[in-house]
C-alpha positions as CSV (number, residue, x, y, z in Angstrom):
1,M,0.0,0.0,0.0
2,R,1.2,3.5,-0.8
3,A,-0.3,6.9,0.0
4,W,-0.1,10.5,-1.1
5,I,-1.7,13.6,0.5
6,D,-1.7,17.2,-0.8
7,G,1.4,16.7,-3.0
8,R,3.4,14.6,-0.6
9,T,4.0,10.9,-0.9
10,L,4.1,9.3,2.5
11,E,6.9,7.1,3.7
12,S,4.2,4.7,5.1
13,P,0.4,4.7,4.8
14,D,0.3,4.6,8.6
15,E,2.3,7.9,8.9
16,P,0.2,10.6,10.6
17,A,-0.9,13.0,7.9
18,L,-4.5,14.1,8.4
19,S,-5.7,16.7,10.9
20,V,-8.2,15.6,13.5
21,L,-10.2,18.6,12.4
22,D,-10.4,17.6,8.8
23,H,-14.1,17.9,7.9
24,G,-13.9,14.7,6.0
25,L,-13.2,13.0,9.3
26,V,-15.5,15.1,11.5
27,V,-18.7,14.9,9.4
28,G,-17.9,12.9,6.3
29,D,-17.7,16.1,4.2
30,G,-15.9,14.8,1.1
31,V,-16.1,12.9,-2.2
32,F,-14.1,10.0,-3.5
33,E,-13.5,7.6,-6.4
34,T,-12.2,4.0,-6.5
35,V,-10.2,3.1,-9.6
36,K,-9.3,-0.4,-10.7
37,V,-5.6,-1.2,-11.5
38,E,-4.9,-3.9,-14.1
39,E,-1.2,-4.8,-14.7
40,G,-0.1,-1.5,-13.2
41,V,-2.5,0.6,-15.4
42,P,-5.4,2.5,-13.9
43,F,-8.7,1.6,-15.7
44,A,-10.9,4.5,-16.9
45,L,-9.0,7.0,-14.7
46,E,-10.2,10.0,-16.6
47,R,-13.9,9.1,-16.3
48,H,-13.4,8.6,-12.5
49,L,-11.6,12.0,-12.2
50,L,-14.4,13.8,-14.1
51,R,-17.0,12.1,-11.9
52,L,-15.0,13.2,-8.8
53,A,-15.1,16.8,-10.0
54,R,-18.9,16.6,-10.6
55,S,-19.4,15.1,-7.1
56,A,-17.2,17.9,-5.6
57,I,-19.1,20.6,-7.3
58,G,-22.4,19.0,-6.4
59,L,-21.3,19.0,-2.8
60,G,-20.4,22.7,-3.0
61,L,-16.7,22.2,-3.0
62,D,-14.3,23.8,-5.5
63,A,-13.4,21.7,-8.5
64,P,-10.3,19.7,-7.7
65,D,-6.9,20.1,-9.3
66,L,-7.1,17.0,-11.5
67,D,-3.4,17.4,-12.7
68,A,-2.3,17.2,-9.0
69,L,-4.5,14.1,-8.5
70,R,-3.0,12.5,-11.6
71,S,0.5,13.2,-10.2
72,G,-0.6,11.6,-6.9
73,V,-1.8,8.5,-8.7
74,A,1.4,8.2,-10.7
75,S,3.5,8.7,-7.5
76,C,1.6,5.9,-5.7
77,L,1.9,3.5,-8.7
78,A,5.6,4.2,-9.4
79,G,7.9,1.2,-8.9
80,Q,5.0,-1.1,-8.0
81,D,4.4,-4.4,-9.7
82,L,0.6,-4.3,-9.2
83,V,-1.2,-7.0,-11.1
84,F,-4.6,-6.2,-9.7
85,G,-5.4,-3.4,-7.2
86,R,-7.4,-0.3,-6.5
87,I,-6.8,3.4,-6.2
88,R,-8.8,5.4,-3.7
89,I,-8.9,9.1,-4.5
90,T,-10.5,11.3,-1.8
91,L,-11.2,15.0,-1.7
92,T,-12.5,16.6,1.5
93,S,-13.5,20.2,2.3
94,G,-10.4,20.4,4.5
95,R,-10.0,21.7,8.1
96,G,-13.2,22.7,9.7
97,P,-15.0,23.2,13.1
98,L,-16.4,20.3,15.2
99,G,-19.8,20.7,13.5
100,S,-21.5,20.8,10.2
101,P,-20.5,24.3,8.9
102,R,-17.3,24.3,6.9
103,G,-14.1,26.1,7.8
104,G,-13.4,27.7,4.4
105,G,-9.8,26.5,4.2
106,A,-8.0,24.6,1.5
107,P,-9.3,21.1,0.6
108,T,-7.5,17.9,1.4
109,A,-6.6,15.6,-1.4
110,I,-5.6,12.0,-0.8
111,V,-4.6,9.1,-3.0
112,V,-4.1,5.6,-1.7
113,V,-3.1,2.5,-3.8
114,E,-3.3,-1.0,-2.6
115,P,-3.3,-4.6,-4.0
116,A,-6.8,-6.2,-4.2
117,T,-8.3,-9.6,-4.5
118,R,-10.4,-10.3,-7.6
119,P,-14.0,-10.9,-6.8
120,G,-15.4,-14.4,-7.5
121,P,-17.3,-15.2,-10.7
122,T,-20.6,-15.2,-8.9
123,T,-22.1,-13.8,-5.7
124,S,-25.2,-13.5,-3.6
125,V,-27.2,-10.4,-2.6
126,V,-30.0,-9.5,-0.3
127,S,-32.6,-6.7,-0.4
128,V,-32.6,-4.4,2.6
129,P,-35.4,-2.9,4.7
130,W,-34.1,0.7,4.2
131,T,-34.3,3.1,1.3
132,R,-32.2,5.3,-0.9
133,N,-33.5,8.9,-1.1
134,E,-33.7,9.7,-4.7
135,R,-34.4,13.4,-3.9
136,G,-31.8,13.9,-1.2
137,A,-29.0,16.5,-1.1
138,L,-26.4,13.9,-1.9
139,T,-28.3,11.9,-4.6
140,G,-26.0,11.0,-7.5
141,L,-22.9,12.1,-5.7
142,K,-20.1,9.7,-4.6
143,T,-19.5,11.1,-1.1
144,T,-17.5,9.9,1.9
145,S,-20.7,9.9,4.0
146,Y,-20.9,6.1,3.8
147,A,-22.1,5.1,7.2
148,E,-25.5,4.2,5.8
149,N,-23.8,1.8,3.3
150,A,-21.7,0.3,6.0
151,V,-24.9,-0.6,8.0
152,M,-26.4,-2.1,4.9
153,I,-23.4,-4.2,3.8
154,E,-23.1,-5.6,7.4
155,Y,-26.7,-6.5,7.2
156,A,-26.0,-8.4,4.0
157,R,-22.9,-10.1,5.3
158,A,-24.8,-11.3,8.4
159,R,-27.0,-13.1,5.9
160,G,-24.2,-14.7,3.9
161,A,-24.3,-12.2,1.0
162,T,-21.7,-9.8,-0.3
163,E,-23.9,-7.0,-1.4
164,A,-27.1,-5.3,-0.4
165,L,-29.7,-4.1,-3.0
166,I,-31.6,-1.0,-2.0
167,P,-35.0,0.4,-3.1
168,N,-35.6,4.1,-3.3
169,T,-38.4,5.9,-1.4
170,A,-40.9,4.9,-4.0
171,G,-40.1,1.2,-3.6
172,L,-38.3,1.0,-6.9
173,L,-35.0,-0.9,-7.3
174,C,-32.1,1.5,-7.1
175,E,-28.6,0.1,-6.6
176,G,-26.2,-1.8,-4.4
177,T,-24.1,-0.2,-1.7
178,G,-21.1,-0.2,-4.1
179,S,-22.5,-1.5,-7.4
180,N,-25.1,-1.0,-10.0
181,V,-27.5,-3.8,-10.8
182,F,-28.8,-5.3,-14.0
183,Y,-31.4,-8.0,-14.4
184,V,-33.0,-10.0,-17.2
185,L,-36.8,-10.0,-17.6
186,D,-38.6,-11.7,-20.5
187,G,-35.2,-12.0,-22.2
188,Q,-34.5,-8.2,-22.0
189,L,-31.7,-6.7,-20.0
190,V,-32.8,-3.9,-17.7
191,T,-31.1,-1.5,-15.3
192,P,-32.6,1.2,-13.1
193,T,-32.6,4.8,-14.5
194,L,-30.4,7.5,-13.0
195,E,-33.7,9.1,-11.9
196,S,-34.1,6.2,-9.4
197,G,-31.3,7.8,-7.4
198,C,-28.6,5.4,-8.2
199,L,-25.0,6.5,-8.8
200,A,-24.0,7.0,-12.4
201,G,-21.5,4.1,-12.3
202,V,-18.5,4.2,-14.6
203,T,-18.9,0.4,-15.3
204,R,-22.6,0.8,-15.7
205,A,-22.1,3.4,-18.4
206,L,-19.5,1.3,-20.2
207,V,-21.8,-1.8,-20.2
208,L,-24.6,0.2,-21.7
209,E,-22.3,1.8,-24.3
210,W,-20.5,-1.5,-25.3
211,C,-23.5,-3.8,-25.2
212,R,-26.3,-1.9,-27.1
213,D,-25.4,-3.3,-30.5
214,E,-25.5,-7.0,-29.3
215,V,-27.9,-7.0,-26.3
216,D,-31.5,-5.8,-26.0
217,V,-30.8,-3.5,-23.0
218,V,-33.0,-0.7,-21.5
219,E,-33.0,1.7,-18.6
220,R,-36.3,1.3,-16.7
221,D,-37.5,1.6,-13.2
222,E,-39.4,-1.3,-11.6
223,P,-40.4,-2.2,-8.0
224,I,-37.6,-4.0,-6.2
225,E,-39.8,-7.1,-6.1
226,V,-38.9,-7.5,-9.8
227,L,-35.8,-9.3,-8.5
228,Q,-38.1,-12.2,-7.5
229,R,-39.2,-12.6,-11.1
230,A,-35.9,-11.9,-12.8
231,E,-34.4,-14.6,-15.0
232,E,-30.8,-13.4,-14.3
233,V,-29.2,-10.8,-12.2
234,F,-25.7,-9.4,-12.2
235,L,-23.8,-6.6,-10.5
236,V,-21.3,-4.2,-12.1
237,G,-18.7,-2.1,-10.4
238,T,-15.1,-0.9,-10.5
239,T,-13.5,-4.1,-9.3
240,R,-16.4,-6.5,-9.9
241,D,-16.6,-5.7,-13.6
242,V,-19.6,-8.0,-14.5
243,Q,-20.4,-10.4,-11.7
244,A,-23.2,-12.9,-11.9
245,V,-25.6,-13.3,-9.0
246,H,-26.5,-16.8,-8.0
247,R,-28.8,-16.0,-5.1
248,V,-31.2,-13.1,-4.4
249,D,-32.6,-13.3,-0.8
250,E,-33.9,-16.9,-0.6
251,R,-34.1,-17.4,-4.4
252,D,-31.4,-19.3,-6.4
253,L,-30.6,-18.2,-9.9
254,P,-28.6,-19.6,-12.8
255,A,-25.3,-17.9,-12.7
256,P,-24.0,-16.9,-15.1
257,G,-27.1,-17.1,-17.3
258,P,-26.9,-16.7,-21.1
259,V,-27.4,-12.9,-21.2
260,T,-24.9,-12.4,-18.3
261,K,-22.4,-14.6,-20.2
262,L,-22.8,-12.5,-23.3
263,V,-22.4,-9.2,-21.4
264,A,-19.3,-10.6,-19.6
265,S,-17.8,-11.7,-23.0
266,I,-18.4,-8.3,-24.5
267,W,-16.7,-6.7,-21.4
268,A,-13.7,-9.0,-21.7
269,R,-13.4,-8.2,-25.3
270,Q,-13.7,-4.4,-25.0
271,A,-12.0,-3.6,-21.8
272,P,-8.4,-4.4,-23.0
273,L,-9.0,-2.1,-26.0
274,H,-10.1,0.8,-23.8
275,P,-7.9,1.0,-20.7
276,E,-8.7,4.7,-20.6
277,P,-12.1,5.2,-22.1
């Protein structure tokens, strides 16, 4: 693991570097991105940086210095033989008071790189009894205010699953805690719209872009109960890529099913051609 903060590469990721008054620590006032590393190369880094900037502006922060963040990524990757890993890029509002108002100082920029374990080919998910607010102040932003997600993923883990799927306040299927969801219904591939409140996932966008010519895929909102009728379900995400779901709540599914296999094969074909789409 290697870390960089505000232009300085740390000697150790455990080195003290962050003020106890940083508003990202005090109230979770920040945004972040996770970027996959394949054979030492960040995947879709520019898309992630642009989304980070959109999230920062949406949170009321100044647009980040993307060149500085690129330098931080390069510094953390330099000299590493990283076959598979992840980069965490975090931007907070900087030093602030012990409360919700911001301090108005300079933001804090952090990059951390670490090896990662590839997810398995299939996984299980559970639906949760909480909702995602599709009209909230943070809707569509990838913020560091993740305590809600932590509660949900622990709920899923306690039930033998690796991901929690969340409805929005209207009861419509929205997203996972760290993934977007696709499902097959009557042979058609469906994923929730961005109006559902889900994050505009980078992997989600690429699946839609790369698969439209070969797969009947639509964006449509349905009640979360649609998962109990779905013929196939899969998750997409930064390190998951396309991951088949073999169990939803108490229901077993074929995994991967034929549509999931096709999408995964398209991803495997396209991704090496577009390391920086």
